[in-house]
TORPA-4810 file (N, C-alpha, C, O; in nm, 3 decimals):
<nodes>
NODE_1_10.299_9.074_3.230_10.435_9.114_3.190_10.431_9.252_3.125_10.352_9.276_3.033_M
NODE_2_10.515_9.341_3.172_10.518_9.476_3.116_10.586_9.477_2.980_10.676_9.397_2.953_C
NODE_3_10.540_9.568_2.896_10.599_9.582_2.763_10.725_9.668_2.773_10.723_9.786_2.737_A
NODE_4_10.834_9.609_2.822_10.956_9.685_2.844_11.023_9.727_2.714_11.107_9.818_2.714_R
NODE_5_10.988_9.663_2.604_11.048_9.703_2.477_11.008_9.847_2.441_11.081_9.915_2.370_W
NODE_6_10.893_9.892_2.490_10.853_10.031_2.466_10.952_10.126_2.533_10.992_10.227_2.475_V
NODE_7_10.991_10.094_2.656_11.090_10.175_2.727_11.220_10.182_2.647_11.281_10.288_2.635_D
NODE_8_11.263_10.069_2.594_11.391_10.064_2.524_11.386_10.142_2.393_11.481_10.212_2.359_R
NODE_9_11.276_10.131_2.321_11.263_10.207_2.196_11.258_10.357_2.223_11.321_10.436_2.152_L
NODE_10_11.184_10.396_2.327_11.176_10.538_2.362_11.313_10.590_2.405_11.350_10.703_2.372_L
NODE_11_11.388_10.509_2.479_11.521_10.551_2.523_11.615_10.571_2.405_11.693_10.666_2.404_A
NODE_12_11.608_10.484_2.306_11.689_10.501_2.185_11.654_10.632_2.116_11.742_10.709_2.076_V
NODE_13_11.525_10.658_2.102_11.479_10.781_2.038_11.529_10.904_2.114_11.578_11.000_2.053_F
NODE_14_11.518_10.902_2.247_11.559_11.018_2.326_11.710_11.038_2.324_11.757_11.151_2.324_L
NODE_15_11.785_10.929_2.321_11.930_10.943_2.309_11.968_11.015_2.181_12.058_11.099_2.180_L
NODE_16_11.898_10.984_2.072_11.924_11.051_1.944_11.885_11.198_1.953_11.959_11.286_1.908_I
NODE_17_11.768_11.225_2.010_11.720_11.363_2.023_11.815_11.446_2.110_11.841_11.562_2.080_V
NODE_18_11.865_11.386_2.217_11.946_11.459_2.315_12.094_11.460_2.283_12.174_11.509_2.363_F
NODE_19_12.133_11.408_2.167_12.276_11.407_2.132_12.341_11.545_2.148_12.449_11.553_2.207_I
NODE_20_12.280_11.655_2.098_12.345_11.787_2.116_12.367_11.821_2.263_12.473_11.873_2.298_P
NODE_21_12.268_11.793_2.349_12.283_11.823_2.492_12.391_11.736_2.554_12.472_11.785_2.633_I
NODE_22_12.393_11.608_2.520_12.493_11.516_2.574_12.634_11.561_2.536_12.726_11.556_2.617_L
NODE_23_12.650_11.604_2.412_12.781_11.649_2.364_12.824_11.777_2.437_12.938_11.789_2.482_V
NODE_24_12.731_11.872_2.447_12.764_11.999_2.514_12.802_11.975_2.660_12.901_12.030_2.707_V
NODE_25_12.725_11.894_2.730_12.755_11.866_2.870_12.890_11.797_2.883_12.970_11.831_2.970_V
NODE_26_12.916_11.699_2.795_13.044_11.628_2.800_13.162_11.721_2.777_13.262_11.712_2.849_G
NODE_27_13.151_11.809_2.680_13.260_11.904_2.651_13.278_12.001_2.767_13.391_12.035_2.803_V
NODE_28_13.167_12.046_2.827_13.174_12.138_2.940_13.246_12.075_3.059_13.328_12.140_3.124_L
NODE_29_13.216_11.949_3.086_13.284_11.879_3.195_13.434_11.870_3.167_13.516_11.894_3.256_I
NODE_30_13.470_11.835_3.044_13.611_11.823_3.007_13.684_11.955_3.022_13.796_11.959_3.074_L
NODE_31_13.622_12.063_2.975_13.689_12.193_2.974_13.701_12.253_3.114_13.803_12.313_3.147_L
NODE_32_13.597_12.237_3.196_13.596_12.302_3.327_13.652_12.212_3.437_13.733_12.257_3.519_V
NODE_33_13.612_12.087_3.439_13.650_11.999_3.549_13.751_11.892_3.509_13.811_11.827_3.595_D
NODE_34_13.770_11.873_3.378_13.862_11.771_3.332_13.798_11.633_3.325_13.685_11.614_3.370_G
NODE_35_13.871_11.536_3.269_13.817_11.401_3.259_13.816_11.333_3.397_13.883_11.377_3.490_P
NODE_36_13.736_11.224_3.408_13.649_11.164_3.307_13.514_11.235_3.298_13.474_11.307_3.390_P
NODE_37_13.445_11.213_3.187_13.314_11.274_3.167_13.206_11.198_3.244_13.116_11.258_3.302_V
NODE_38_13.217_11.066_3.243_13.111_10.983_3.301_13.153_10.923_3.436_13.271_10.901_3.464_F
NODE_39_13.051_10.898_3.517_13.067_10.830_3.644_12.987_10.700_3.636_12.870_10.700_3.597_F
NODE_40_13.049_10.591_3.674_12.980_10.461_3.675_12.987_10.402_3.815_13.090_10.410_3.883_R
NODE_41_12.876_10.344_3.856_12.869_10.288_3.991_12.781_10.164_3.990_12.679_10.159_3.921_Q
NODE_42_12.821_10.064_4.066_12.743_9.941_4.076_12.614_9.968_4.153_12.618_10.020_4.265_V
NODE_43_12.503_9.935_4.093_12.372_9.941_4.159_12.307_9.803_4.150_12.351_9.717_4.073_R
NODE_44_12.204_9.784_4.228_12.134_9.656_4.231_12.012_9.663_4.141_11.926_9.751_4.157_V
NODE_45_12.004_9.570_4.045_11.896_9.569_3.948_11.791_9.465_3.981_11.781_9.417_4.094_G
NODE_46_11.713_9.432_3.881_11.602_9.339_3.901_11.652_9.203_3.949_11.753_9.152_3.901_R
NODE_47_11.579_9.146_4.044_11.611_9.017_4.106_11.747_9.020_4.176_11.808_8.916_4.198_Y
NODE_48_11.794_9.140_4.212_11.919_9.150_4.285_12.044_9.145_4.199_12.155_9.137_4.252_G
NODE_49_12.028_9.148_4.067_12.144_9.141_3.978_12.212_9.277_3.969_12.146_9.377_3.940_K
NODE_50_12.343_9.284_3.993_12.412_9.413_3.987_12.433_9.459_3.843_12.444_9.378_3.751_P
NODE_51_12.438_9.591_3.825_12.470_9.649_3.695_12.542_9.780_3.717_12.541_9.835_3.827_F
NODE_52_12.605_9.832_3.611_12.675_9.959_3.618_12.583_10.071_3.573_12.541_10.076_3.457_L
NODE_53_12.552_10.160_3.665_12.470_10.276_3.635_12.559_10.389_3.583_12.666_10.416_3.637_L
NODE_54_12.511_10.457_3.476_12.587_10.565_3.414_12.529_10.701_3.452_12.408_10.720_3.454_W
NODE_55_12.619_10.795_3.483_12.581_10.934_3.505_12.693_11.023_3.450_12.805_10.977_3.429_K
NODE_56_12.660_11.149_3.426_12.766_11.245_3.405_12.836_11.267_3.538_12.772_11.272_3.643_F
NODE_57_12.967_11.281_3.534_13.042_11.300_3.658_13.014_11.438_3.716_13.024_11.539_3.647_R
NODE_58_12.979_11.440_3.844_12.953_11.567_3.914_13.040_11.584_4.037_13.033_11.687_4.104_T
NODE_59_13.123_11.484_4.067_13.207_11.488_4.187_13.354_11.492_4.147_13.391_11.448_4.038_M
NODE_60_13.435_11.545_4.235_13.579_11.552_4.210_13.639_11.413_4.213_13.596_11.327_4.290_R
NODE_61_13.740_11.392_4.130_13.811_11.263_4.129_13.923_11.266_4.232_13.972_11.373_4.271_T
NODE_62_13.964_11.149_4.275_14.077_11.139_4.366_14.047_11.170_4.510_14.138_11.177_4.592_G
NODE_63_13.919_11.190_4.545_13.883_11.218_4.684_13.862_11.086_4.756_13.778_11.005_4.716_V
NODE_64_13.937_11.064_4.862_13.929_10.939_4.937_13.820_10.950_5.043_13.808_11.052_5.111_V
NODE_65_13.740_10.843_5.057_13.635_10.841_5.159_13.512_10.916_5.112_13.499_10.952_4.996_G
NODE_66_13.422_10.937_5.207_13.298_11.006_5.175_13.186_10.907_5.153_13.209_10.791_5.118_G
NODE_67_13.064_10.954_5.173_12.946_10.869_5.159_12.907_10.856_5.012_12.940_10.942_4.930_S
NODE_68_12.835_10.748_4.980_12.784_10.730_4.844_12.660_10.814_4.819_12.613_10.822_4.706_S
NODE_69_12.606_10.877_4.924_12.499_10.975_4.908_12.558_11.113_4.940_12.662_11.124_5.004_V
NODE_70_12.489_11.216_4.893_12.548_11.349_4.897_12.453_11.450_4.960_12.334_11.454_4.926_T
NODE_71_12.505_11.529_5.050_12.429_11.640_5.107_12.462_11.768_5.031_12.566_11.778_4.966_A
NODE_72_12.373_11.865_5.040_12.398_11.993_4.976_12.526_12.057_5.032_12.558_12.041_5.150_R
NODE_73_12.598_12.127_4.946_12.723_12.193_4.981_12.837_12.094_5.005_12.939_12.130_5.063_Q
NODE_74_12.821_11.971_4.961_12.931_11.874_4.969_13.048_11.929_4.888_13.032_11.966_4.771_D
NODE_75_13.164_11.934_4.950_13.281_11.994_4.883_13.329_11.911_4.766_13.410_11.958_4.685_V
NODE_76_13.282_11.787_4.754_13.325_11.703_4.643_13.255_11.739_4.512_13.302_11.701_4.405_R
NODE_77_13.145_11.812_4.518_13.069_11.847_4.398_13.144_11.953_4.318_13.189_12.054_4.374_I
NODE_78_13.157_11.931_4.188_13.229_12.026_4.102_13.138_12.143_4.064_13.018_12.142_4.091_T
NODE_79_13.198_12.244_4.001_13.121_12.361_3.958_13.015_12.321_3.856_12.898_12.357_3.868_R
NODE_80_13.058_12.247_3.754_12.961_12.201_3.653_12.863_12.104_3.717_12.744_12.105_3.685_V
NODE_81_12.914_12.019_3.806_12.829_11.920_3.870_12.714_11.979_3.947_12.605_11.921_3.950_G
NODE_82_12.737_12.093_4.011_12.630_12.156_4.087_12.514_12.195_3.996_12.398_12.176_4.031_R
NODE_83_12.548_12.250_3.878_12.444_12.287_3.781_12.373_12.162_3.728_12.250_12.159_3.720_F
NODE_84_12.450_12.060_3.694_12.389_11.938_3.639_12.296_11.872_3.740_12.188_11.826_3.703_L
NODE_85_12.335_11.868_3.865_12.253_11.805_3.967_12.126_11.885_3.993_12.020_11.827_4.019_R
NODE_86_12.136_12.017_3.986_12.018_12.101_4.009_11.910_12.071_3.905_11.792_12.066_3.938_R
NODE_87_11.951_12.053_3.781_11.854_12.030_3.672_11.841_11.883_3.635_11.773_11.849_3.538_W
NODE_88_11.905_11.794_3.713_11.897_11.649_3.692_11.956_11.606_3.557_11.925_11.498_3.507_K
NODE_89_12.039_11.690_3.498_12.100_11.654_3.370_12.204_11.545_3.385_12.237_11.476_3.288_L
NODE_90_12.257_11.527_3.506_12.355_11.421_3.528_12.294_11.282_3.510_12.366_11.184_3.493_D
NODE_91_12.160_11.274_3.514_12.091_11.145_3.501_12.070_11.101_3.356_12.035_10.986_3.331_E
NODE_92_12.091_11.191_3.260_12.061_11.158_3.120_12.131_11.032_3.068_12.070_10.955_2.994_L
NODE_93_12.258_11.008_3.104_12.322_10.885_3.053_12.252_10.756_3.093_12.279_10.651_3.036_P
NODE_94_12.161_10.762_3.191_12.089_10.641_3.229_11.992_10.595_3.121_11.937_10.485_3.128_Q
NODE_95_11.971_10.679_3.021_11.896_10.632_2.904_11.966_10.510_2.843_11.901_10.420_2.789_L
NODE_96_12.099_10.508_2.852_12.173_10.392_2.800_12.144_10.268_2.883_12.135_10.157_2.829_W
NODE_97_12.128_10.285_3.015_12.089_10.171_3.098_11.952_10.118_3.059_11.927_9.997_3.066_N
NODE_98_11.862_10.209_3.018_11.729_10.165_2.974_11.739_10.091_2.842_11.673_9.989_2.823_I
NODE_99_11.820_10.141_2.750_11.840_10.072_2.622_11.892_9.930_2.646_11.852_9.837_2.576_V
NODE_100_11.979_9.915_2.742_12.038_9.784_2.772_11.942_9.692_2.848_11.973_9.575_2.869_R
NODE_101_11.826_9.745_2.889_11.730_9.663_2.961_11.757_9.652_3.109_11.692_9.572_3.178_G
NODE_102_11.852_9.731_3.161_11.885_9.726_3.303_11.793_9.814_3.387_11.777_9.793_3.507_E
NODE_103_11.733_9.914_3.322_11.643_10.006_3.389_11.522_10.031_3.301_11.518_9.989_3.185_M
NODE_104_11.422_10.099_3.358_11.304_10.142_3.284_11.283_10.290_3.317_11.357_10.347_3.398_V
NODE_105_11.184_10.352_3.255_11.159_10.493_3.283_11.097_10.514_3.421_11.138_10.604_3.494_F
NODE_106_10.998_10.433_3.456_10.929_10.449_3.584_10.944_10.321_3.665_10.892_10.215_3.628_V
NODE_107_11.014_10.333_3.774_11.038_10.219_3.861_11.113_10.265_3.984_11.159_10.379_3.988_G
NODE_108_11.129_10.179_4.084_11.201_10.219_4.205_11.344_10.257_4.172_11.410_10.189_4.094_P
NODE_109_11.392_10.365_4.230_11.527_10.412_4.200_11.631_10.308_4.244_11.618_10.249_4.351_R
NODE_110_11.733_10.286_4.162_11.835_10.186_4.195_11.925_10.232_4.308_11.960_10.350_4.317_P
NODE_111_11.962_10.140_4.395_12.048_10.171_4.508_12.178_10.090_4.500_12.188_9.993_4.426_E
NODE_112_12.276_10.134_4.577_12.403_10.063_4.586_12.384_9.940_4.675_12.295_9.939_4.760_V
NODE_113_12.465_9.836_4.656_12.449_9.713_4.735_12.452_9.738_4.886_12.383_9.669_4.961_P
NODE_114_12.531_9.834_4.930_12.544_9.864_5.073_12.408_9.893_5.136_12.379_9.845_5.246_E
NODE_115_12.325_9.971_5.068_12.196_10.009_5.125_12.089_9.902_5.101_11.998_9.886_5.182_Y
NODE_116_12.100_9.831_4.991_12.007_9.722_4.965_12.020_9.616_5.074_11.921_9.557_5.118_V
NODE_117_12.144_9.591_5.118_12.168_9.490_5.221_12.104_9.527_5.355_12.078_9.439_5.436_A
NODE_118_12.080_9.655_5.377_12.019_9.698_5.503_11.868_9.682_5.505_11.806_9.674_5.612_L
NODE_119_11.807_9.675_5.385_11.661_9.661_5.375_11.629_9.551_5.273_11.564_9.577_5.172_F
NODE_120_11.673_9.427_5.300_11.660_9.320_5.199_11.516_9.284_5.165_11.487_9.254_5.049_P
NODE_121_11.426_9.287_5.261_11.287_9.247_5.235_11.219_9.347_5.142_11.155_9.308_5.045_V
NODE_122_11.234_9.474_5.172_11.170_9.578_5.092_11.225_9.581_4.949_11.148_9.587_4.853_E
NODE_123_11.357_9.575_4.936_11.416_9.579_4.802_11.385_9.453_4.723_11.366_9.458_4.601_F
NODE_124_11.381_9.340_4.790_11.348_9.215_4.722_11.208_9.222_4.662_11.186_9.179_4.549_S
NODE_125_11.114_9.276_4.737_10.977_9.288_4.686_10.970_9.383_4.567_10.905_9.353_4.467_R
NODE_126_11.036_9.497_4.580_11.034_9.595_4.471_11.098_9.542_4.344_11.043_9.556_4.235_L
NODE_127_11.215_9.481_4.358_11.293_9.440_4.240_11.246_9.308_4.181_11.292_9.270_4.073_L
NODE_128_11.157_9.238_4.249_11.089_9.126_4.185_10.980_9.177_4.091_10.950_9.116_3.988_R
NODE_129_10.922_9.290_4.128_10.808_9.343_4.054_10.850_9.426_3.934_10.784_9.422_3.830_Y
NODE_130_10.959_9.500_3.947_10.998_9.591_3.840_11.148_9.613_3.840_11.211_9.609_3.946_S
NODE_131_11.208_9.636_3.723_11.348_9.681_3.720_11.356_9.820_3.783_11.254_9.887_3.797_P
NODE_132_11.476_9.864_3.819_11.492_10.001_3.870_11.451_10.101_3.763_11.454_10.072_3.643_P
NODE_133_11.412_10.220_3.808_11.362_10.321_3.714_11.438_10.452_3.719_11.511_10.481_3.814_G
NODE_134_11.420_10.530_3.615_11.478_10.664_3.607_11.409_10.758_3.704_11.471_10.851_3.757_L
NODE_135_11.280_10.735_3.726_11.202_10.822_3.815_11.092_10.740_3.880_11.044_10.643_3.821_V
NODE_136_11.054_10.778_4.000_10.940_10.714_4.068_10.878_10.818_4.160_10.932_10.927_4.174_D
NODE_137_10.764_10.787_4.222_10.700_10.887_4.309_10.791_10.941_4.419_10.782_11.058_4.455_P
NODE_138_10.879_10.856_4.471_10.970_10.903_4.576_11.066_11.008_4.522_11.112_11.094_4.598_A
NODE_139_11.097_11.003_4.393_11.186_11.103_4.333_11.130_11.242_4.351_11.203_11.335_4.386_T
NODE_140_11.000_11.257_4.327_10.938_11.388_4.338_10.922_11.431_4.483_10.937_11.548_4.515_L
NODE_141_10.892_11.335_4.571_10.875_11.370_4.712_11.008_11.406_4.779_11.010_11.482_4.876_Q
NODE_142_11.117_11.353_4.726_11.249_11.380_4.783_11.337_11.453_4.682_11.456_11.424_4.669_F
NODE_143_11.277_11.547_4.611_11.350_11.621_4.510_11.464_11.701_4.572_11.567_11.722_4.509_L
NODE_144_11.444_11.745_4.696_11.550_11.819_4.766_11.616_11.728_4.869_11.641_11.769_4.982_D
NODE_145_11.644_11.607_4.829_11.707_11.510_4.920_11.838_11.563_4.978_11.865_11.544_5.096_E
NODE_146_11.918_11.630_4.895_12.046_11.683_4.943_12.024_11.787_5.053_12.103_11.796_5.147_E
NODE_147_11.919_11.866_5.039_11.888_11.965_5.142_11.842_11.899_5.271_11.880_11.942_5.380_G
NODE_148_11.762_11.793_5.259_11.716_11.718_5.376_11.835_11.659_5.450_11.843_11.666_5.573_V
NODE_149_11.927_11.599_5.375_12.046_11.539_5.437_12.132_11.645_5.503_12.186_11.623_5.612_L
NODE_150_12.146_11.760_5.438_12.227_11.868_5.496_12.168_11.914_5.629_12.242_11.945_5.723_A
NODE_151_12.036_11.920_5.637_11.970_11.961_5.762_11.996_11.859_5.872_12.019_11.896_5.987_E
NODE_152_11.991_11.730_5.837_12.017_11.626_5.937_12.162_11.629_5.982_12.192_11.603_6.099_E
NODE_153_12.252_11.660_5.890_12.394_11.671_5.927_12.413_11.785_6.027_12.492_11.772_6.121_V
NODE_154_12.343_11.895_6.007_12.352_12.007_6.101_12.302_11.968_6.240_12.340_12.029_6.339_R
NODE_155_12.217_11.866_6.246_12.165_11.820_6.375_12.257_11.716_6.440_12.229_11.667_6.549_R
NODE_156_12.366_11.684_6.372_12.465_11.597_6.434_12.483_11.460_6.374_12.572_11.386_6.415_G
NODE_157_12.400_11.422_6.275_12.415_11.293_6.211_12.515_11.301_6.097_12.535_11.408_6.039_L
NODE_158_12.578_11.189_6.064_12.658_11.183_5.942_12.563_11.169_5.824_12.445_11.137_5.841_S
NODE_159_12.614_11.193_5.703_12.530_11.179_5.584_12.477_11.036_5.573_12.360_11.014_5.541_V
NODE_160_12.564_10.940_5.599_12.524_10.799_5.592_12.413_10.770_5.694_12.312_10.708_5.660_H
NODE_161_12.432_10.814_5.818_12.331_10.789_5.922_12.198_10.856_5.888_12.092_10.797_5.908_E
NODE_162_12.205_10.977_5.836_12.083_11.049_5.800_12.009_10.978_5.688_11.886_10.968_5.690_A
NODE_163_12.083_10.928_5.590_12.018_10.861_5.477_11.952_10.732_5.522_11.838_10.703_5.486_Y
NODE_164_12.023_10.654_5.602_11.971_10.524_5.645_11.855_10.540_5.743_11.759_10.463_5.737_V
NODE_165_11.862_10.637_5.831_11.761_10.651_5.936_11.643_10.738_5.895_11.530_10.711_5.937_A
NODE_166_11.666_10.840_5.814_11.562_10.939_5.787_11.506_10.934_5.645_11.386_10.954_5.624_R
NODE_167_11.592_10.907_5.548_11.549_10.922_5.408_11.511_10.789_5.343_11.400_10.775_5.292_V
NODE_168_11.601_10.693_5.344_11.577_10.569_5.270_11.452_10.494_5.316_11.377_10.447_5.230_L
NODE_169_11.423_10.481_5.446_11.299_10.412_5.484_11.175_10.480_5.428_11.080_10.412_5.389_P
NODE_170_11.174_10.612_5.424_11.058_10.684_5.370_11.048_10.666_5.219_10.939_10.652_5.165_R
NODE_171_11.163_10.666_5.151_11.162_10.644_5.007_11.110_10.504_4.974_11.033_10.487_4.879_K
NODE_172_11.152_10.407_5.051_11.105_10.270_5.028_10.955_10.258_5.053_10.884_10.188_4.980_L
NODE_173_10.907_10.326_5.156_10.763_10.322_5.185_10.683_10.380_5.070_10.580_10.325_5.032_A
NODE_174_10.730_10.491_5.014_10.660_10.553_4.901_10.665_10.460_4.780_10.564_10.442_4.712_V
NODE_175_10.781_10.401_4.753_10.795_10.312_4.639_10.703_10.191_4.651_10.640_10.151_4.553_A
NODE_176_10.695_10.133_4.769_10.608_10.017_4.791_10.461_10.055_4.782_10.378_9.976_4.736_L
NODE_177_10.428_10.175_4.827_10.290_10.222_4.820_10.242_10.234_4.676_10.124_10.216_4.648_E
NODE_178_10.334_10.265_4.584_10.300_10.284_4.443_10.348_10.169_4.355_10.368_10.189_4.235_H
NODE_179_10.366_10.052_4.411_10.425_9.942_4.337_10.341_9.903_4.215_10.396_9.858_4.113_I
NODE_180_10.209_9.918_4.224_10.124_9.883_4.110_10.141_9.978_3.992_10.103_9.946_3.880_D
NODE_181_10.198_10.095_4.017_10.218_10.192_3.909_10.322_10.145_3.809_10.313_10.177_3.691_L
NODE_182_10.421_10.069_3.856_10.538_10.039_3.774_10.509_9.948_3.656_10.585_9.946_3.559_Y
NODE_183_10.402_9.873_3.662_10.369_9.783_3.551_10.229_9.813_3.498_10.155_9.723_3.460_C
NODE_184_10.195_9.940_3.497_10.064_9.984_3.452_10.079_10.091_3.345_10.182_10.159_3.339_S
NODE_185_9.977_10.106_3.260_9.981_10.213_3.160_9.987_10.350_3.226_10.027_10.448_3.163_W
NODE_186_9.947_10.357_3.354_9.950_10.485_3.426_10.092_10.537_3.447_10.112_10.654_3.478_R
NODE_187_10.190_10.449_3.429_10.329_10.494_3.448_10.367_10.600_3.345_10.451_10.685_3.371_R
NODE_188_10.303_10.594_3.226_10.335_10.694_3.123_10.276_10.829_3.160_10.337_10.933_3.133_W
NODE_189_10.157_10.830_3.219_10.101_10.957_3.268_10.188_11.014_3.379_10.212_11.135_3.385_L
NODE_190_10.235_10.926_3.467_10.322_10.972_3.575_10.452_11.027_3.518_10.503_11.129_3.566_F
NODE_191_10.508_10.961_3.416_10.633_11.008_3.357_10.617_11.148_3.299_10.703_11.233_3.318_L
NODE_192_10.506_11.172_3.229_10.481_11.306_3.173_10.470_11.408_3.285_10.526_11.517_3.277_I
NODE_193_10.396_11.372_3.388_10.381_11.463_3.503_10.516_11.492_3.567_10.545_11.607_3.603_R
NODE_194_10.599_11.390_3.582_10.729_11.407_3.646_10.819_11.499_3.563_10.887_11.586_3.618_A
NODE_195_10.820_11.479_3.432_10.903_11.563_3.345_10.858_11.708_3.353_10.941_11.798_3.365_V
NODE_196_10.727_11.731_3.346_10.674_11.868_3.353_10.712_11.932_3.486_10.752_12.048_3.490_V
NODE_197_10.700_11.855_3.595_10.732_11.908_3.727_10.880_11.942_3.738_10.916_12.047_3.793_Y
NODE_198_10.966_11.855_3.687_11.109_11.878_3.697_11.154_11.997_3.613_11.244_12.071_3.652_L
NODE_199_11.091_12.016_3.499_11.130_12.124_3.409_11.079_12.259_3.457_11.151_12.359_3.450_V
NODE_200_10.956_12.261_3.508_10.893_12.389_3.537_10.886_12.424_3.685_10.831_12.527_3.721_F
NODE_201_10.943_12.338_3.773_10.940_12.374_3.915_11.017_12.504_3.934_11.114_12.531_3.863_R
NODE_202_10.974_12.585_4.029_11.028_12.718_4.047_11.179_12.713_4.072_11.227_12.643_4.162_R
NODE_203_11.252_12.790_3.991_11.394_12.805_4.010_11.476_12.684_3.976_11.596_12.680_4.000_G
NODE_204_11.409_12.580_3.918_11.484_12.461_3.884_11.523_12.376_4.003_11.603_12.284_3.989_G
NODE_205_11.469_12.407_4.122_11.505_12.327_4.240_11.640_12.368_4.290_11.693_12.474_4.254_G
NODE_206_11.698_12.282_4.377_11.830_12.311_4.435_11.924_12.195_4.408_12.040_12.200_4.449_Q
</nodes>
C-alpha cells in the first residue's frame, strides 16, 4: 500500500506556498477573459470512480460542441489560457484534487469517461494499481500533445479521431510500461525530474 498521505500533506504545503501565484492567475483570468476562473470536468478515478477535476479555465465559455481534447491553435483557447497551458499553470488547481485524495502526484493521467470506455482493459489495470496522477512518464513524452494533434488534423483526421487512434493508445502503453513506478519511492525522483524538465525546457514548450 502506497503512503498516499505523503502526497496529501505535500499538496497542502504547496497550495499554501503557491497562494500568490493562484491569486494572480485567478485575477488575470477575471480581468482579461472574465469569469469563471476555474474549469471542472468529470474524470475517471481509482477503481473507475468519477470525480471532478479542477483546472484554471483556459477555454472560452458558451462555445457549443468541440472535442474534450485540444489541438494547437484551437480557437476556443483564450489569450490567458494559451500562456497558462504553455507553462502548465492551468494544472495547479489539481493540488486540491490531491488533497481530497482523488489524485496523487505521480500516476496515470486522468481521462474523461468517453475515452476510458474505449480502452476499458487498459484503464482498469492502471486505476486498480494507482489513483490518477498530476504527472506520469507519458506526460513528458507527449508534452507537445496539442502540436501532435494539430499535425494529425492537417492530415485529415478530426481531433477526436487523432487522439483515439494516434495519441491515447501510445500514452496508455507508456503508462502501463511504468506501472511499477506509481507505488514506488522512485516516483519522487521522477517527480523532481519532471518538475525540472517542465520548468527549464527550452522556451517553456508550446
